Backbone bond lengths (Angstrom), bond angles and torsions (degrees), N, CA, C in turn:
res aa  C-N    CA-C-N  psi(-1)  N-CA   C-N-CA  omega(-1)  CA-C   N-CA-C  phi
1 M - - - 1.464 - - 1.519 109.59 -
2 P 1.373 117.77 152.02 1.454 120.13 -175.06 1.519 113.29 -59.65
3 G 1.339 116.74 -34.70 1.467 118.72 -177.06 1.504 113.90 -80.68
4 D 1.345 117.59 -7.09 1.456 120.09 -176.06 1.519 112.26 -72.07
5 A 1.330 117.26 -37.82 1.464 120.77 -175.42 1.528 112.76 -58.48
6 P 1.349 118.95 -49.64 1.463 118.04 178.06 1.517 113.08 -60.59
7 R 1.358 117.46 -37.01 1.466 119.86 179.65 1.518 110.88 -65.45
8 H 1.337 116.59 -43.74 1.459 119.63 179.06 1.534 111.01 -65.66
9 L 1.331 116.21 -37.31 1.465 119.70 178.14 1.522 110.22 -63.40
10 R 1.338 116.61 -43.49 1.467 119.77 178.81 1.521 110.26 -62.46
11 R 1.342 116.57 -37.14 1.457 119.46 -179.63 1.513 111.04 -66.77
12 W 1.345 116.83 -41.18 1.454 119.48 178.46 1.529 110.88 -66.92
13 I 1.329 116.71 -36.34 1.470 119.81 175.83 1.528 110.06 -63.06
14 A 1.348 116.06 -42.86 1.471 120.26 178.31 1.525 110.37 -62.67
15 Y 1.334 116.74 -39.43 1.460 120.28 -179.82 1.527 110.43 -66.81
16 G 1.330 115.96 -42.10 1.467 119.74 177.11 1.521 111.48 -62.34
17 L 1.348 116.00 -39.65 1.459 120.18 177.22 1.523 110.59 -63.44
18 A 1.333 116.06 -40.31 1.467 120.30 179.37 1.524 110.68 -61.55
19 V 1.338 116.66 -45.61 1.469 120.30 179.70 1.526 110.42 -62.29
20 L 1.332 116.40 -42.10 1.464 120.45 179.36 1.530 110.69 -63.44
21 L 1.333 117.12 -43.78 1.459 120.45 -179.74 1.530 111.53 -65.07
22 I 1.332 116.72 -37.08 1.466 119.64 177.21 1.526 110.23 -65.65
23 A 1.329 116.86 -44.13 1.458 120.09 179.67 1.531 110.81 -60.45
24 L 1.329 116.20 -44.81 1.470 120.02 178.07 1.524 111.21 -64.01
25 A 1.347 115.81 -38.38 1.463 119.83 179.57 1.529 110.89 -64.41
26 V 1.334 117.23 -41.57 1.464 120.81 179.08 1.525 110.30 -62.35
27 V 1.329 116.72 -46.18 1.469 120.40 179.54 1.523 110.39 -62.45
28 F 1.332 116.73 -43.99 1.457 121.76 -179.15 1.530 110.69 -62.61
29 A 1.340 116.40 -42.98 1.464 120.42 -179.15 1.524 111.24 -68.04
30 V 1.335 117.06 -43.12 1.463 120.74 -178.83 1.521 110.77 -61.83
31 R 1.326 117.01 -39.31 1.463 120.15 -178.78 1.529 112.99 -76.00
32 G 1.340 116.21 -25.76 1.460 118.35 -172.96 1.510 116.11 -105.33
33 V 1.351 117.45 -6.78 1.462 120.80 -175.45 1.521 109.49 -123.52
34 D 1.310 116.04 140.55 1.455 121.26 175.17 1.531 108.62 -72.98
35 L 1.329 115.90 108.33 1.458 120.13 -174.74 1.521 112.86 -66.72
36 S 1.328 117.59 -19.10 1.459 119.17 177.44 1.526 111.37 -65.16
37 T 1.343 115.58 -21.89 1.466 119.29 176.93 1.521 110.75 -62.10
38 L 1.338 116.01 -37.42 1.460 119.54 180.00 1.522 111.93 -64.86
39 S 1.323 115.96 -36.91 1.467 118.80 -179.74 1.520 111.76 -68.96
40 R 1.355 116.03 -22.89 1.459 119.49 179.30 1.528 112.60 -93.28
41 A 1.324 117.02 0.77 1.466 120.22 -177.56 1.525 110.23 -66.67
42 A 1.320 114.87 144.78 1.467 120.13 179.53 1.534 109.24 -72.27
43 P 1.321 118.60 125.59 1.474 120.60 177.20 1.526 112.24 -56.14
44 S 1.337 116.06 -29.34 1.458 119.01 179.74 1.523 111.85 -62.30
45 D 1.351 117.31 -31.99 1.472 119.87 178.08 1.521 111.00 -64.31
46 L 1.331 116.60 -42.39 1.461 120.43 178.84 1.524 111.11 -66.51
47 L 1.325 116.31 -39.34 1.466 119.64 178.30 1.525 110.91 -66.23
48 L 1.337 116.65 -37.00 1.463 119.66 177.74 1.529 111.24 -67.54
49 I 1.335 117.22 -37.38 1.471 119.63 175.80 1.529 109.64 -62.11
50 A 1.338 116.15 -44.01 1.474 119.89 178.97 1.522 111.02 -61.02
51 A 1.326 116.93 -42.70 1.462 120.23 178.01 1.522 110.79 -63.81
52 A 1.339 116.12 -38.95 1.462 120.09 179.93 1.526 111.63 -66.43
53 V 1.333 117.20 -33.76 1.472 120.12 175.66 1.526 109.86 -60.39
54 L 1.328 116.72 -42.90 1.469 120.61 178.12 1.532 110.93 -64.34
55 V 1.331 116.46 -38.79 1.466 119.40 177.87 1.529 110.06 -64.92
56 N 1.351 117.48 -42.08 1.463 120.38 176.89 1.526 111.28 -58.05
57 L 1.335 116.62 -43.24 1.465 120.12 179.02 1.520 111.00 -62.47
58 A 1.333 116.51 -42.09 1.461 120.42 -179.32 1.526 111.01 -65.99
59 V 1.326 117.02 -45.00 1.471 120.52 -178.33 1.526 110.32 -66.39
60 T 1.337 116.92 -42.36 1.471 119.72 178.04 1.523 110.29 -62.90
61 G 1.335 116.72 -40.24 1.462 119.83 176.92 1.514 111.78 -61.65
62 L 1.333 116.76 -42.49 1.466 119.95 178.18 1.527 111.18 -65.08
63 L 1.329 116.82 -36.45 1.468 119.51 177.58 1.528 110.48 -63.97
64 F 1.314 117.23 -47.68 1.467 120.00 178.44 1.533 110.81 -62.68
65 W 1.328 116.78 -37.71 1.464 119.76 177.53 1.527 110.59 -62.98
66 A 1.351 117.13 -44.60 1.463 120.74 -178.67 1.525 111.55 -65.24
67 V 1.336 116.85 -34.21 1.473 119.97 177.47 1.528 110.68 -75.42
68 T 1.326 117.26 -35.54 1.471 121.61 -177.87 1.527 112.19 -74.42
69 R 1.338 117.19 -31.18 1.467 122.39 -170.81 1.535 114.06 -50.47
70 P 1.341 120.83 -41.82 1.469 119.19 -177.70 1.527 114.43 -76.89
71 F 1.330 118.09 -8.84 1.460 119.54 -175.68 1.537 110.77 -86.41
72 D 1.324 117.18 -167.52 1.459 121.32 -163.07 1.528 114.52 -96.01
73 A 1.331 117.74 35.53 1.466 119.93 175.77 1.517 109.56 -75.72
74 M 1.327 116.30 131.70 1.463 120.92 -179.76 1.535 108.43 -147.68
75 P 1.333 117.95 112.59 1.473 126.33 4.94 1.522 111.33 -70.72
76 P 1.343 117.22 157.72 1.460 120.21 -179.45 1.537 111.34 -58.79
77 V 1.315 115.60 148.87 1.462 121.38 178.59 1.530 108.50 -82.10
78 G 1.326 116.54 126.22 1.459 120.33 178.25 1.521 111.12 -77.40
79 P 1.322 117.44 159.40 1.475 120.31 -178.86 1.524 112.88 -62.50
80 W 1.338 117.58 -40.03 1.456 118.84 -179.65 1.522 111.30 -67.75
81 R 1.337 117.64 -38.33 1.457 120.87 177.17 1.523 110.77 -61.63
82 M 1.341 116.86 -39.86 1.460 119.33 179.99 1.529 110.78 -69.20
83 I 1.323 118.04 -36.33 1.467 120.24 176.26 1.527 109.98 -61.23
84 E 1.330 116.81 -41.37 1.464 120.20 177.67 1.532 110.70 -63.70
85 L 1.321 116.98 -42.25 1.470 120.57 179.14 1.524 111.48 -63.79
86 I 1.328 116.98 -41.00 1.461 120.56 -179.90 1.529 110.24 -68.08
87 T 1.328 116.75 -37.97 1.466 120.22 178.11 1.518 110.91 -63.26
88 L 1.328 116.61 -45.95 1.460 119.73 178.03 1.528 110.59 -66.70
89 S 1.331 117.58 -39.04 1.467 120.82 178.40 1.521 110.82 -60.74
90 G 1.342 116.48 -40.97 1.458 119.90 179.30 1.517 112.06 -60.73
91 L 1.334 117.01 -38.30 1.461 120.25 177.08 1.525 110.81 -70.65
92 L 1.338 117.31 -43.11 1.466 121.01 -179.40 1.525 112.32 -63.38
93 N 1.325 116.87 -27.88 1.467 119.88 -177.61 1.524 112.93 -67.28
94 Y 1.321 117.76 -10.68 1.466 120.26 173.69 1.530 111.74 -81.25
95 V 1.325 116.79 -9.58 1.467 121.06 -179.63 1.530 108.86 -79.62
96 P 1.350 118.58 137.23 1.464 120.99 -178.06 1.524 113.59 -75.85
97 V 1.323 115.92 60.95 1.462 122.91 175.22 1.524 106.53 -130.95
98 V 1.348 117.24 152.99 1.453 120.22 -176.11 1.526 110.96 -64.35
99 R 1.331 117.20 112.72 1.467 125.41 177.79 1.532 112.69 41.33
100 P 1.342 117.67 58.76 1.473 119.52 -178.18 1.517 112.52 -62.53
101 G 1.348 117.10 -34.58 1.460 119.48 179.66 1.510 112.06 -62.63
102 L 1.331 116.48 -45.27 1.461 121.36 179.66 1.518 111.10 -62.05
103 W 1.335 117.80 -51.02 1.458 120.41 -174.13 1.524 111.36 -71.67
104 G 1.336 117.33 -33.79 1.460 119.38 175.79 1.519 111.30 -66.29
105 R 1.327 116.15 -43.27 1.474 120.20 177.89 1.517 110.79 -65.11
106 A 1.335 116.33 -42.61 1.460 120.06 -179.77 1.525 111.22 -63.48
107 A 1.340 116.60 -40.01 1.469 119.98 179.35 1.522 110.80 -65.07
108 Y 1.324 116.80 -41.12 1.468 120.01 179.57 1.527 110.26 -64.99
109 L 1.334 117.06 -46.15 1.465 120.46 -178.37 1.525 111.26 -65.64
110 K 1.320 117.04 -32.79 1.458 120.37 176.36 1.523 110.64 -68.45
111 A 1.340 116.71 -43.95 1.460 120.66 -175.51 1.521 112.36 -73.64
112 R 1.333 117.71 -40.57 1.467 121.12 -173.01 1.527 113.92 -97.64
113 H 1.336 116.38 -24.45 1.466 118.88 -175.29 1.528 113.18 -127.30
114 G 1.335 116.79 4.21 1.459 120.00 176.33 1.524 114.50 65.57
115 L 1.336 117.97 18.86 1.468 120.29 -179.40 1.518 109.22 -79.13
116 P 1.347 118.71 121.08 1.463 120.02 179.07 1.527 111.99 -57.22
117 V 1.326 116.49 141.65 1.461 121.30 -178.89 1.531 110.15 -59.56
118 R 1.323 117.19 -36.22 1.468 120.67 179.09 1.525 110.40 -58.44
119 Q 1.326 116.59 -38.22 1.462 119.07 179.87 1.530 111.28 -70.89
120 S 1.329 118.57 -32.83 1.465 120.50 174.83 1.527 110.57 -61.64
121 V 1.329 116.09 -38.67 1.469 120.01 177.71 1.530 110.12 -67.32
122 L 1.332 117.02 -40.68 1.466 120.46 177.49 1.532 111.13 -62.89
123 I 1.324 116.34 -39.32 1.463 120.81 179.17 1.525 110.15 -62.19
124 L 1.339 116.65 -43.59 1.467 119.72 176.64 1.523 110.70 -62.20
125 A 1.325 117.01 -39.23 1.464 120.15 179.25 1.528 111.11 -62.11
126 V 1.342 116.86 -39.64 1.467 120.42 177.17 1.526 110.62 -62.70
127 V 1.343 116.70 -44.54 1.460 120.74 -179.40 1.531 110.59 -63.31
128 L 1.329 117.11 -41.40 1.464 120.30 178.51 1.526 111.19 -65.97
129 A 1.343 116.98 -39.95 1.464 120.13 177.97 1.524 111.02 -64.22
130 L 1.331 116.70 -40.03 1.467 120.32 175.99 1.520 110.77 -61.61
131 A 1.320 116.53 -42.04 1.463 120.03 179.35 1.522 110.72 -61.25
132 A 1.333 116.27 -46.32 1.466 119.57 -179.92 1.525 111.09 -61.09
133 A 1.330 117.12 -42.00 1.460 120.71 -177.52 1.529 111.63 -69.72
134 V 1.328 116.87 -50.39 1.469 120.50 -175.02 1.520 111.50 -71.79
135 L 1.326 116.96 -48.55 1.458 119.84 -177.73 1.524 111.40 -67.11
136 G 1.338 116.12 -37.95 1.458 119.00 176.22 1.522 112.08 -64.79
137 L 1.330 116.02 -43.07 1.470 120.54 178.75 1.522 111.17 -60.77
138 V 1.323 117.37 -47.73 1.462 121.30 -179.36 1.527 110.63 -59.18
139 S 1.315 116.96 -45.20 1.463 120.44 -178.39 1.523 111.54 -63.21
140 V 1.323 116.90 -46.19 1.468 120.63 -178.46 1.519 110.74 -62.49
141 V 1.329 117.42 -46.72 1.468 120.91 -177.99 1.522 110.73 -63.36
142 L 1.331 117.95 -47.17 1.457 120.39 -176.28 1.525 112.91 -70.23
143 L 1.329 117.17 -27.75 1.465 119.95 -178.27 1.526 113.58 -87.44
144 T 1.326 117.59 -20.08 1.462 119.37 -172.51 1.526 114.55 -111.38
145 L 1.324 118.21 -22.18 1.461 119.87 -174.42 1.524 111.25 -103.52
146 P 1.336 117.43 151.56 1.469 120.65 176.98 1.515 111.13 -66.82
147 P 1.347 117.18 154.58 1.468 120.53 -176.75 1.522 114.32 -54.46
148 A 1.327 117.77 -34.64 1.464 120.22 -176.40 1.520 112.46 -66.45
149 A 1.334 117.24 -26.09 1.467 120.36 -174.01 1.513 113.70 -107.64
150 R 1.334 116.64 -22.49 1.471 118.64 -167.23 1.529 113.46 -60.80
151 W 1.334 119.27 -40.71 1.459 119.93 -175.82 1.518 111.97 -73.62
152 W 1.339 117.22 -33.10 1.466 119.97 175.37 1.521 110.45 -66.23
153 V 1.324 115.97 -45.20 1.469 120.15 179.31 1.519 110.68 -65.23
154 L 1.324 116.52 -40.50 1.461 120.00 -179.72 1.526 110.58 -64.50
155 A 1.331 117.39 -44.05 1.462 120.72 179.29 1.531 111.11 -61.64
156 A 1.336 116.14 -43.75 1.465 119.93 179.70 1.532 110.81 -65.16
157 S 1.321 116.46 -41.28 1.475 120.23 -179.15 1.521 111.40 -65.83
158 L 1.333 116.42 -41.87 1.468 119.79 178.65 1.527 111.11 -66.19
159 L 1.336 116.51 -35.34 1.465 120.11 176.99 1.529 110.49 -63.79
160 V 1.330 116.34 -42.34 1.468 120.31 178.40 1.529 110.22 -62.20
161 L 1.340 117.18 -45.25 1.469 120.21 178.05 1.526 111.29 -60.52
162 T 1.330 116.15 -40.05 1.463 120.38 179.23 1.527 111.42 -62.49
163 L 1.324 116.19 -40.25 1.466 120.75 -177.43 1.526 112.90 -73.78
164 I 1.334 116.67 -34.09 1.471 118.41 -176.57 1.529 112.54 -88.44
165 A 1.332 117.59 -13.29 1.471 119.35 -178.70 1.525 112.81 -60.07
166 P 1.362 119.90 -47.06 1.470 118.96 -178.33 1.529 114.05 -60.95
167 P 1.358 120.29 -49.76 1.465 117.54 -179.57 1.523 113.28 -64.78
168 I 1.327 117.48 -35.44 1.467 119.44 178.15 1.525 109.89 -65.58
169 A 1.347 116.88 -44.45 1.466 120.25 179.85 1.526 111.29 -62.99
170 Q 1.335 116.88 -40.89 1.466 119.83 179.24 1.524 111.03 -64.18
171 R 1.320 116.56 -39.07 1.471 119.55 179.62 1.529 111.09 -67.72
172 V 1.325 116.46 -41.20 1.471 120.55 -177.05 1.521 111.04 -70.27
173 F 1.348 117.32 -46.24 1.463 120.76 -172.33 1.524 113.44 -98.48
174 K 1.353 116.19 -8.28 1.468 121.14 175.81 1.527 112.05 55.16
175 R 1.311 115.59 47.35 1.455 122.37 176.87 1.523 107.96 -156.80
176 P 1.330 118.63 157.80 1.476 120.37 178.15 1.529 110.61 -61.36
177 M 1.322 115.49 140.64 1.466 121.51 179.59 1.532 109.60 -127.70
178 P 1.332 117.76 69.48 1.470 120.46 -172.82 1.520 114.01 -66.69
179 W 1.336 118.32 -21.75 1.463 120.74 -177.37 1.522 113.18 -101.46
180 A 1.328 116.80 5.10 1.469 119.50 -175.99 1.524 112.72 -64.65
181 W 1.337 117.24 -23.81 1.464 119.22 179.80 1.525 111.68 -68.41
182 T 1.342 118.49 -15.90 1.469 120.93 179.07 1.524 112.83 -88.20
183 W 1.332 117.58 -12.98 1.468 119.78 -171.16 1.521 112.99 -61.67
184 V 1.318 116.70 -51.26 1.472 120.48 -177.15 1.533 111.03 -66.67
185 P 1.341 120.04 -46.87 1.466 118.71 177.04 1.528 113.48 -57.66
186 L 1.335 117.74 -40.59 1.462 119.96 179.79 1.523 111.41 -67.44
187 R 1.323 117.17 -40.24 1.466 120.58 177.33 1.527 110.74 -62.85
188 F 1.329 116.51 -40.75 1.460 120.51 179.84 1.527 110.78 -69.79
189 L 1.330 117.45 -39.01 1.459 120.62 177.68 1.522 110.49 -62.00
190 D 1.314 117.40 -40.29 1.458 121.10 177.01 1.528 110.47 -59.42
191 L 1.327 116.60 -41.56 1.469 121.02 177.97 1.527 110.91 -65.20
192 L 1.333 117.95 -42.68 1.458 121.35 -179.78 1.534 110.58 -58.59
193 V 1.323 116.39 -42.32 1.466 120.17 -179.92 1.522 110.57 -69.18
194 A 1.328 117.84 -40.99 1.463 121.32 178.63 1.530 110.44 -62.41
195 A 1.331 117.05 -38.67 1.462 120.56 177.77 1.526 111.03 -65.83
196 A 1.327 116.84 -39.56 1.470 120.24 177.17 1.531 110.62 -61.50
197 R 1.334 116.71 -37.96 1.464 120.27 176.22 1.516 111.28 -59.69
198 L 1.330 116.90 -41.32 1.461 120.14 -179.28 1.524 111.55 -68.40
199 V 1.325 117.39 -39.66 1.466 119.89 176.40 1.527 109.66 -57.16
200 L 1.334 116.52 -44.52 1.457 121.10 179.59 1.528 111.53 -67.43
201 A 1.341 117.37 -40.81 1.469 120.71 -179.16 1.524 110.88 -65.50
202 F 1.325 117.22 -40.32 1.467 119.83 176.60 1.527 110.58 -65.92
203 A 1.332 117.11 -35.32 1.463 119.88 176.90 1.525 110.88 -64.33
204 V 1.327 117.08 -36.96 1.468 121.39 179.43 1.528 110.73 -61.01
205 V 1.347 117.39 -37.28 1.468 120.37 -179.68 1.526 111.80 -91.98
206 G 1.334 116.42 10.42 1.460 120.26 172.48 1.506 116.35 84.47
207 Q 1.332 118.28 21.51 1.455 121.45 -178.93 1.531 110.43 -124.56
208 P 1.348 118.26 112.70 1.469 119.17 175.19 1.528 110.43 -63.16
209 L 1.316 116.09 144.17 1.463 121.68 179.61 1.515 108.33 -138.14
210 S 1.328 116.83 128.33 1.464 120.00 178.38 1.524 109.94 -70.42
211 Y 1.323 115.85 153.59 1.464 119.47 -177.36 1.532 111.00 -69.13
212 D 1.332 117.48 -34.79 1.466 119.93 176.64 1.527 110.47 -59.55
213 A 1.347 116.25 -46.41 1.465 119.94 179.00 1.522 110.74 -63.98
214 A 1.331 115.76 -38.59 1.465 119.72 179.90 1.523 111.17 -62.77
215 L 1.331 117.68 -36.51 1.466 120.52 179.10 1.528 111.13 -63.95
216 V 1.320 116.75 -41.39 1.468 120.22 179.12 1.526 110.11 -66.57
217 I 1.332 116.55 -45.27 1.468 120.41 -179.81 1.523 110.32 -64.56
218 A 1.327 116.47 -42.74 1.462 119.93 179.71 1.526 111.45 -64.30
219 S 1.331 117.80 -34.93 1.467 120.67 177.58 1.515 110.60 -60.57
220 A 1.339 116.38 -47.32 1.466 120.05 178.83 1.523 110.63 -64.55
221 S 1.321 116.60 -40.68 1.466 121.14 -179.07 1.525 111.54 -62.75
222 L 1.331 116.82 -45.86 1.468 120.10 -179.24 1.525 111.73 -65.46
223 L 1.332 116.92 -37.82 1.465 119.46 178.61 1.527 110.92 -64.07
224 V 1.330 116.87 -38.66 1.464 120.39 177.55 1.529 110.49 -64.98
225 K 1.339 116.79 -42.42 1.458 120.25 179.35 1.527 111.33 -63.83
226 L 1.334 116.81 -39.54 1.462 120.52 -178.53 1.527 112.52 -75.24
227 S 1.332 116.85 -22.02 1.466 119.97 -176.20 1.523 112.53 -66.58
228 G 1.343 116.89 -29.25 1.458 119.42 -179.74 1.519 114.09 75.29
229 L 1.338 118.22 16.01 1.464 120.09 178.78 1.524 110.94 -63.76
230 T 1.334 116.02 -37.42 1.467 121.89 168.40 1.524 106.36 -129.89
231 P 1.332 118.77 159.50 1.470 120.21 -177.85 1.532 112.09 -55.36
232 N 1.335 116.53 115.01 1.466 122.10 -178.95 1.526 112.54 57.43
233 G 1.335 117.00 25.86 1.464 119.66 -177.94 1.509 113.34 70.19
234 L 1.337 116.99 16.85 1.456 122.70 -174.53 1.529 110.67 -56.33
235 G 1.318 116.82 131.00 1.461 121.11 178.55 1.511 112.62 81.40
236 L 1.310 116.88 -56.38 1.458 121.53 -178.60 1.523 110.98 -63.15
237 N 1.322 116.47 -35.87 1.454 120.95 -176.76 1.529 111.93 -59.52
238 A 1.336 117.77 -41.93 1.467 121.10 -177.68 1.524 110.96 -61.29
239 W 1.318 116.66 -40.80 1.463 119.99 -178.77 1.520 111.16 -72.85
240 V 1.325 117.07 -33.59 1.466 119.70 176.34 1.529 110.40 -66.37
241 V 1.331 117.08 -44.43 1.470 120.66 177.17 1.525 109.83 -57.64
242 A 1.326 117.03 -45.72 1.463 120.65 -179.58 1.525 111.22 -63.35
243 A 1.334 116.58 -43.26 1.465 120.19 -177.31 1.528 111.20 -65.31
244 V 1.336 116.88 -45.16 1.463 119.92 -178.69 1.524 110.64 -69.08
245 A 1.335 117.58 -39.62 1.460 120.78 178.16 1.518 111.16 -62.73
246 T 1.323 116.68 -37.94 1.461 120.76 178.98 1.521 111.31 -71.77
247 A 1.344 116.27 -42.55 1.463 120.66 -176.41 1.521 112.45 -70.24
248 T 1.326 117.28 -36.60 1.464 119.91 -174.52 1.525 113.52 -95.61
249 G 1.332 116.72 -27.70 1.465 118.52 -175.75 1.509 114.79 -124.52
250 G 1.340 117.15 1.24 1.446 120.08 -179.29 1.514 114.38 65.18
251 L 1.332 117.70 24.77 1.458 121.49 -177.94 1.530 110.70 -80.13
252 D 1.296 115.82 157.41 1.455 122.16 177.01 1.527 108.61 -64.38
253 P 1.320 119.02 124.14 1.468 119.65 -178.10 1.525 113.22 -60.75
254 A 1.345 117.58 -31.00 1.465 119.51 178.17 1.524 110.65 -63.92
255 V 1.332 116.59 -36.65 1.463 120.56 177.57 1.527 110.03 -66.50
256 G 1.339 116.39 -40.35 1.460 120.09 178.04 1.515 111.98 -62.41
257 V 1.330 116.59 -42.91 1.462 120.63 177.97 1.526 110.21 -63.47
258 A 1.329 116.94 -44.02 1.465 120.48 -178.95 1.526 111.15 -62.64
259 A 1.337 117.01 -42.63 1.463 120.38 179.44 1.527 111.12 -63.57
260 A 1.336 116.45 -41.81 1.468 119.93 178.62 1.524 111.07 -63.83
261 L 1.332 117.20 -37.86 1.465 120.43 178.75 1.530 111.27 -67.37
262 V 1.338 116.85 -38.58 1.460 120.13 176.79 1.524 110.12 -61.68
263 D 1.336 115.97 -47.60 1.463 120.39 179.90 1.527 110.98 -60.74
264 R 1.331 116.56 -43.16 1.470 120.64 -179.56 1.525 110.99 -66.47
265 A 1.332 117.47 -41.21 1.463 120.09 -179.02 1.531 111.13 -61.83
266 V 1.330 116.16 -43.99 1.466 119.26 178.53 1.528 109.90 -65.31
267 E 1.339 116.65 -40.19 1.465 120.40 179.51 1.526 110.94 -59.00
268 V 1.326 117.03 -46.18 1.460 120.62 -179.09 1.530 110.75 -64.76
269 L 1.344 116.53 -41.44 1.461 119.96 179.52 1.533 111.69 -63.36
270 V 1.322 116.53 -29.39 1.464 120.28 176.56 1.525 110.82 -81.83
271 M 1.339 116.70 -39.63 1.460 121.25 -174.75 1.524 112.42 -65.67
272 I 1.331 117.65 -35.73 1.468 119.25 -176.01 1.531 111.53 -62.59
273 P 1.347 119.63 -54.63 1.475 117.34 178.23 1.523 112.73 -69.97
274 A 1.344 118.05 -36.27 1.465 119.78 -179.37 1.527 110.51 -66.11
275 G 1.335 116.58 -43.35 1.456 119.91 178.12 1.513 112.01 -67.09
276 G 1.341 116.41 -37.69 1.464 119.57 176.90 1.520 111.97 -63.81
277 L 1.338 116.69 -41.84 1.465 120.42 177.70 1.519 110.83 -64.17
278 A 1.347 116.11 -41.31 1.469 119.84 178.75 1.528 110.44 -62.68
279 A 1.342 116.65 -42.32 1.469 119.77 178.95 1.520 111.18 -61.87
280 W 1.344 116.84 -40.09 1.461 120.44 179.51 1.528 111.23 -65.03
281 R 1.333 116.36 -40.02 1.470 119.72 -179.74 1.536 111.24 -71.71
282 L 1.320 117.48 -29.74 1.467 121.54 -177.98 1.526 112.79 -89.35
283 R 1.326 117.54 -0.88 1.461 120.38 -172.25 1.529 112.06 -60.28
């Protein structure tokens, strides 16, 4: 189609930018971090990051399943099938094509479950809106309130979001939304696991990181990954982690870049076999 060429060109430009940003990040990290720290890192930290990547995939799959459940898939999509689709989508999103994970998942759901492609796009929009609401809320509360109050306020705010999600979803989509009460908790759980990954990644490069700071950094990181500005936030994510870590905690930006690269490297090493297995099961 005539409009496809500019979109593909923009995607290749984004991919080239991602590669350039990764190369710069590697050089910046190598020059600014004592590499001997990596050799002294506990292997258990890397294994825990790998396990956390799998948990993130499972939680994200359950979130997409809970959002998809009220729509017109027939037969209904099971939770394990959606986890497999999300795992494969995560791997496909590294390909320099416009949202390959979304369109591949939408094509599969249309062919095997009769789910209209328009509804797959709506489901993604719901997930992105949840991310903006939950991640934005967490960042604002943790950055503006004193430690004694922030967790109480955050818990109360998340409870309110959980309670209002079902009626808002029913009003918007004009259909029953029995699983909408799980959306906010699942989105928050995904953030908690992503923050734990960052704590471990910073430990690998020899820099302690508080969990509160990790939640703020992880919020920014996840928003960049979901934005699609570069494939899976590739390259851009490392610089965002460094910038937020420096701005909020006064950490060395080179350490932030190195930690983000460690987390990304483990993620890719997990995604390749996990995505390959998912593709084989979905064949």
